[in-house]
N, CA, C and O atoms as CSV, one atom per row, in Angstrom:
chain,resi,resn,atom,element,x,y,z
A,1,MET,N,N,0.845,-1.169,0.000
A,1,MET,CA,C,0.000,0.000,0.000
A,1,MET,C,C,0.894,1.237,0.000
A,1,MET,O,O,1.954,1.249,0.626
A,2,TYR,N,N,0.456,2.270,-0.706
A,2,TYR,CA,C,1.212,3.510,-0.830
A,2,TYR,C,C,0.369,4.685,-0.363
A,2,TYR,O,O,-0.861,4.621,-0.362
A,3,ILE,N,N,1.042,5.762,0.035
A,3,ILE,CA,C,0.375,6.971,0.508
A,3,ILE,C,C,1.023,8.172,-0.163
A,3,ILE,O,O,2.235,8.202,-0.379
A,4,ILE,N,N,0.198,9.162,-0.489
A,4,ILE,CA,C,0.694,10.415,-1.051
A,4,ILE,C,C,-0.154,11.556,-0.491
A,4,ILE,O,O,-1.375,11.438,-0.383
A,5,LYS,N,N,0.499,12.654,-0.137
A,5,LYS,CA,C,-0.198,13.847,0.371
A,5,LYS,C,C,-0.142,14.913,-0.716
A,5,LYS,O,O,0.924,15.222,-1.249
A,6,VAL,N,N,-1.313,15.471,-1.036
A,6,VAL,CA,C,-1.439,16.429,-2.122
A,6,VAL,C,C,-1.844,17.786,-1.558
A,6,VAL,O,O,-2.765,17.880,-0.747
A,7,LYS,N,N,-1.154,18.829,-1.992
A,7,LYS,CA,C,-1.406,20.194,-1.537
A,7,LYS,C,C,-2.652,20.749,-2.217
A,7,LYS,O,O,-2.776,20.711,-3.441
A,8,GLY,N,N,-3.573,21.266,-1.404
A,8,GLY,CA,C,-4.773,21.881,-1.941
A,8,GLY,C,C,-4.496,23.308,-2.398
A,8,GLY,O,O,-3.457,23.882,-2.074
A,9,LYS,N,N,-5.418,23.865,-3.139
A,9,LYS,CA,C,-5.285,25.242,-3.626
A,9,LYS,C,C,-6.542,26.026,-3.261
A,9,LYS,O,O,-7.656,25.505,-3.311
A,10,ALA,N,N,-6.340,27.268,-2.899
A,10,ALA,CA,C,-7.440,28.186,-2.548
A,10,ALA,C,C,-8.353,27.545,-1.502
A,10,ALA,O,O,-7.928,27.312,-0.370
A,11,LYS,N,N,-9.596,27.261,-1.868
A,11,LYS,CA,C,-10.550,26.701,-0.913
A,11,LYS,C,C,-10.495,25.178,-0.831
A,11,LYS,O,O,-11.168,24.585,0.012
A,12,ILE,N,N,-9.721,24.549,-1.674
A,12,ILE,CA,C,-9.595,23.098,-1.663
A,12,ILE,C,C,-8.541,22.714,-0.628
A,12,ILE,O,O,-7.409,23.193,-0.700
A,13,PRO,N,N,-8.895,21.855,0.337
A,13,PRO,CA,C,-7.947,21.500,1.407
A,13,PRO,C,C,-6.886,20.500,0.929
A,13,PRO,O,O,-7.015,19.891,-0.133
A,14,ASP,N,N,-5.840,20.351,1.739
A,14,ASP,CA,C,-4.848,19.312,1.490
A,14,ASP,C,C,-5.540,17.963,1.677
A,14,ASP,O,O,-6.438,17.831,2.509
A,15,TYR,N,N,-5.123,16.975,0.910
A,15,TYR,CA,C,-5.737,15.667,1.061
A,15,TYR,C,C,-4.700,14.563,0.911
A,15,TYR,O,O,-3.572,14.797,0.477
A,16,VAL,N,N,-5.110,13.361,1.279
A,16,VAL,CA,C,-4.236,12.187,1.275
A,16,VAL,C,C,-4.899,11.109,0.435
A,16,VAL,O,O,-6.115,10.920,0.485
A,17,GLN,N,N,-4.079,10.406,-0.337
A,17,GLN,CA,C,-4.555,9.263,-1.105
A,17,GLN,C,C,-3.852,8.010,-0.609
A,17,GLN,O,O,-2.649,8.023,-0.349
A,18,LEU,N,N,-4.606,6.936,-0.480
A,18,LEU,CA,C,-4.040,5.617,-0.220
A,18,LEU,C,C,-4.229,4.809,-1.502
A,18,LEU,O,O,-5.323,4.764,-2.066
A,19,ARG,N,N,-3.156,4.177,-1.949
A,19,ARG,CA,C,-3.211,3.384,-3.177
A,19,ARG,C,C,-2.679,1.987,-2.915
A,19,ARG,O,O,-1.784,1.800,-2.090
A,20,ASP,N,N,-3.230,1.006,-3.618
A,20,ASP,CA,C,-2.770,-0.371,-3.427
A,20,ASP,C,C,-1.475,-0.600,-4.208
A,20,ASP,O,O,-0.921,0.338,-4.783
A,21,ASP,N,N,-0.996,-1.834,-4.228
A,21,ASP,CA,C,0.278,-2.138,-4.877
A,21,ASP,C,C,0.246,-1.945,-6.386
A,21,ASP,O,O,1.300,-1.853,-7.017
A,22,ASN,N,N,-0.947,-1.882,-6.975
A,22,ASN,CA,C,-1.090,-1.599,-8.410
A,22,ASN,C,C,-1.379,-0.122,-8.652
A,22,ASN,O,O,-1.727,0.275,-9.764
A,23,PHE,N,N,-1.232,0.694,-7.604
A,23,PHE,CA,C,-1.452,2.140,-7.626
A,23,PHE,C,C,-2.900,2.533,-7.914
A,23,PHE,O,O,-3.167,3.635,-8.391
A,24,VAL,N,N,-3.827,1.629,-7.623
A,24,VAL,CA,C,-5.252,1.922,-7.742
A,24,VAL,C,C,-5.687,2.656,-6.480
A,24,VAL,O,O,-5.365,2.232,-5.370
A,25,LEU,N,N,-6.416,3.754,-6.646
A,25,LEU,CA,C,-6.890,4.549,-5.517
A,25,LEU,C,C,-7.875,3.741,-4.677
A,25,LEU,O,O,-8.888,3.258,-5.184
A,26,ILE,N,N,-7.562,3.598,-3.366
A,26,ILE,CA,C,-8.468,2.854,-2.485
A,26,ILE,C,C,-9.066,3.740,-1.395
A,26,ILE,O,O,-10.084,3.380,-0.805
A,27,ALA,N,N,-8.452,4.892,-1.118
A,27,ALA,CA,C,-8.999,5.826,-0.131
A,27,ALA,C,C,-8.509,7.227,-0.451
A,27,ALA,O,O,-7.401,7.426,-0.949
A,28,TYR,N,N,-9.371,8.196,-0.148
A,28,TYR,CA,C,-9.098,9.594,-0.435
A,28,TYR,C,C,-9.734,10.389,0.688
A,28,TYR,O,O,-10.947,10.311,0.884
A,29,PHE,N,N,-8.934,11.162,1.441
A,29,PHE,CA,C,-9.496,11.878,2.580
A,29,PHE,C,C,-8.685,13.130,2.858
A,29,PHE,O,O,-7.538,13.258,2.430
A,30,ARG,N,N,-9.309,14.059,3.591
A,30,ARG,CA,C,-8.625,15.296,3.951
A,30,ARG,C,C,-7.500,15.002,4.925
A,30,ARG,O,O,-7.634,14.147,5.800
A,31,ALA,N,N,-6.396,15.710,4.772
A,31,ALA,CA,C,-5.224,15.489,5.627
A,31,ALA,C,C,-5.480,15.907,7.068
A,31,ALA,O,O,-4.848,15.376,7.982
A,32,ASP,N,N,-6.395,16.850,7.290
A,32,ASP,CA,C,-6.641,17.335,8.643
A,32,ASP,C,C,-7.772,16.587,9.363
A,32,ASP,O,O,-8.114,16.930,10.494
A,33,ARG,N,N,-8.343,15.586,8.726
A,33,ARG,CA,C,-9.419,14.811,9.346
A,33,ARG,C,C,-9.040,13.340,9.379
A,33,ARG,O,O,-8.409,12.837,8.449
A,34,PRO,N,N,-9.416,12.662,10.428
A,34,PRO,CA,C,-9.052,11.239,10.531
A,34,PRO,C,C,-9.794,10.386,9.505
A,34,PRO,O,O,-10.919,10.693,9.109
A,35,LEU,N,N,-9.154,9.340,9.098
A,35,LEU,CA,C,-9.759,8.380,8.189
A,35,LEU,C,C,-10.737,7.515,8.961
A,35,LEU,O,O,-10.410,7.007,10.034
A,36,LYS,N,N,-11.932,7.345,8.421
A,36,LYS,CA,C,-12.943,6.506,9.065
A,36,LYS,C,C,-12.898,5.112,8.431
A,36,LYS,O,O,-12.378,4.934,7.330
A,37,ASN,N,N,-13.440,4.150,9.133
A,37,ASN,CA,C,-13.495,2.770,8.648
A,37,ASN,C,C,-12.104,2.218,8.350
A,37,ASN,O,O,-11.866,1.656,7.281
A,38,MET,N,N,-11.189,2.384,9.304
A,38,MET,CA,C,-9.811,1.929,9.128
A,38,MET,C,C,-9.732,0.427,8.859
A,38,MET,O,O,-8.847,-0.024,8.131
A,39,GLU,N,N,-10.651,-0.353,9.440
A,39,GLU,CA,C,-10.620,-1.803,9.243
A,39,GLU,C,C,-10.856,-2.175,7.782
A,39,GLU,O,O,-10.400,-3.222,7.322
A,40,LYS,N,N,-11.562,-1.324,7.059
A,40,LYS,CA,C,-11.825,-1.566,5.643
A,40,LYS,C,C,-10.525,-1.587,4.832
A,40,LYS,O,O,-10.435,-2.253,3.801
A,41,TYR,N,N,-9.529,-0.853,5.310
A,41,TYR,CA,C,-8.240,-0.755,4.617
A,41,TYR,C,C,-7.136,-1.518,5.348
A,41,TYR,O,O,-5.954,-1.348,5.048
A,42,ASN,N,N,-7.526,-2.361,6.310
A,42,ASN,CA,C,-6.583,-3.163,7.093
A,42,ASN,C,C,-5.610,-2.281,7.880
A,42,ASN,O,O,-4.433,-2.618,8.012
A,43,LEU,N,N,-6.099,-1.156,8.401
A,43,LEU,CA,C,-5.270,-0.218,9.150
A,43,LEU,C,C,-5.765,-0.001,10.577
A,43,LEU,O,O,-5.323,0.939,11.238
A,44,GLU,N,N,-6.675,-0.852,11.071
A,44,GLU,CA,C,-7.174,-0.676,12.429
A,44,GLU,C,C,-6.040,-0.833,13.428
A,44,GLU,O,O,-5.184,-1.707,13.287
A,45,GLY,N,N,-6.049,0.028,14.438
A,45,GLY,CA,C,-5.006,0.019,15.454
A,45,GLY,C,C,-3.757,0.794,15.062
A,45,GLY,O,O,-2.806,0.864,15.840
A,46,LYS,N,N,-3.744,1.370,13.883
A,46,LYS,CA,C,-2.570,2.098,13.405
A,46,LYS,C,C,-2.869,3.586,13.186
A,46,LYS,O,O,-2.164,4.269,12.444
A,47,GLU,N,N,-3.922,4.071,13.840
A,47,GLU,CA,C,-4.360,5.451,13.644
A,47,GLU,C,C,-3.282,6.459,14.022
A,47,GLU,O,O,-3.037,7.409,13.280
A,48,GLU,N,N,-2.634,6.261,15.170
A,48,GLU,CA,C,-1.608,7.209,15.630
A,48,GLU,C,C,-0.393,7.208,14.702
A,48,GLU,O,O,0.162,8.265,14.401
A,49,GLU,N,N,0.014,6.033,14.256
A,49,GLU,CA,C,1.149,5.944,13.334
A,49,GLU,C,C,0.820,6.638,12.020
A,49,GLU,O,O,1.648,7.364,11.469
A,50,LEU,N,N,-0.388,6.415,11.521
A,50,LEU,CA,C,-0.809,7.026,10.262
A,50,LEU,C,C,-0.896,8.540,10.407
A,50,LEU,O,O,-0.482,9.271,9.507
A,51,LYS,N,N,-1.425,9.016,11.521
A,51,LYS,CA,C,-1.538,10.456,11.755
A,51,LYS,C,C,-0.158,11.106,11.788
A,51,LYS,O,O,0.041,12.165,11.193
A,52,ALA,N,N,0.793,10.484,12.476
A,52,ALA,CA,C,2.158,11.017,12.543
A,52,ALA,C,C,2.814,11.009,11.165
A,52,ALA,O,O,3.527,11.946,10.807
A,53,LEU,N,N,2.576,9.963,10.404
A,53,LEU,CA,C,3.145,9.875,9.057
A,53,LEU,C,C,2.587,10.971,8.159
A,53,LEU,O,O,3.336,11.605,7.416
A,54,ILE,N,N,1.283,11.199,8.222
A,54,ILE,CA,C,0.648,12.230,7.393
A,54,ILE,C,C,1.208,13.605,7.722
A,54,ILE,O,O,1.453,14.405,6.819
A,55,GLU,N,N,1.414,13.891,9.004
A,55,GLU,CA,C,1.946,15.190,9.403
A,55,GLU,C,C,3.369,15.407,8.896
A,55,GLU,O,O,3.737,16.528,8.548
A,56,SER,N,N,4.165,14.350,8.853
A,56,SER,CA,C,5.566,14.489,8.444
A,56,SER,C,C,5.791,14.267,6.949
A,56,SER,O,O,6.874,14.556,6.441
A,57,LEU,N,N,4.801,13.768,6.251
A,57,LEU,CA,C,4.932,13.444,4.834
A,57,LEU,C,C,5.023,14.714,3.989
A,57,LEU,O,O,4.185,15.605,4.132
A,58,PRO,N,N,6.023,14.812,3.114
A,58,PRO,CA,C,6.096,15.977,2.226
A,58,PRO,C,C,5.026,15.875,1.136
A,58,PRO,O,O,4.603,14.778,0.769
A,59,PHE,N,N,4.600,17.012,0.632
A,59,PHE,CA,C,3.589,17.029,-0.416
A,59,PHE,C,C,4.147,16.449,-1.709
A,59,PHE,O,O,5.285,16.723,-2.090
A,60,GLY,N,N,3.320,15.638,-2.381
A,60,GLY,CA,C,3.660,15.130,-3.695
A,60,GLY,C,C,4.634,13.966,-3.740
A,60,GLY,O,O,5.030,13.544,-4.827
A,61,LYS,N,N,5.028,13.438,-2.596
A,61,LYS,CA,C,5.983,12.332,-2.581
A,61,LYS,C,C,5.263,11.033,-2.247
A,61,LYS,O,O,4.733,10.872,-1.148
A,62,LEU,N,N,5.250,10.114,-3.197
A,62,LEU,CA,C,4.646,8.812,-2.993
A,62,LEU,C,C,5.538,7.991,-2.080
A,62,LEU,O,O,6.747,7.907,-2.298
A,63,GLN,N,N,4.948,7.385,-1.059
A,63,GLN,CA,C,5.732,6.632,-0.084
A,63,GLN,C,C,5.023,5.320,0.226
A,63,GLN,O,O,3.799,5.287,0.355
A,64,LYS,N,N,5.774,4.264,0.343
A,64,LYS,CA,C,5.222,2.950,0.696
A,64,LYS,C,C,4.913,2.935,2.187
A,64,LYS,O,O,5.713,3.402,2.997
A,65,LEU,N,N,3.752,2.399,2.546
A,65,LEU,CA,C,3.382,2.243,3.954
A,65,LEU,C,C,4.058,0.989,4.470
A,65,LEU,O,O,3.708,-0.117,4.058
A,66,ASP,N,N,5.014,1.145,5.357
A,66,ASP,CA,C,5.788,0.024,5.866
A,66,ASP,C,C,5.129,-0.679,7.037
A,66,ASP,O,O,5.407,-1.853,7.282
A,67,PHE,N,N,4.259,0.011,7.768
A,67,PHE,CA,C,3.684,-0.595,8.966
A,67,PHE,C,C,2.422,-1.390,8.683
A,67,PHE,O,O,1.793,-1.890,9.616
A,68,VAL,N,N,2.037,-1.519,7.422
A,68,VAL,CA,C,0.826,-2.274,7.067
A,68,VAL,C,C,1.130,-3.741,7.045
A,68,VAL,O,O,0.245,-4.551,6.768
């Protein structure tokens, strides 16, 4: 699974994309709001790690999620 943080413009907020190993979009959410239904993406129990990663992730850089 991969994660990328995208910078918003004007009234559009920053957002995060989660993509599978084939780079297919599986989740799309605002960077400042928690992701709901974490179990759907096999990320339950990893909310704090994901939140810390999102805060430190540079914009536009695709990164592999290692803790999944």
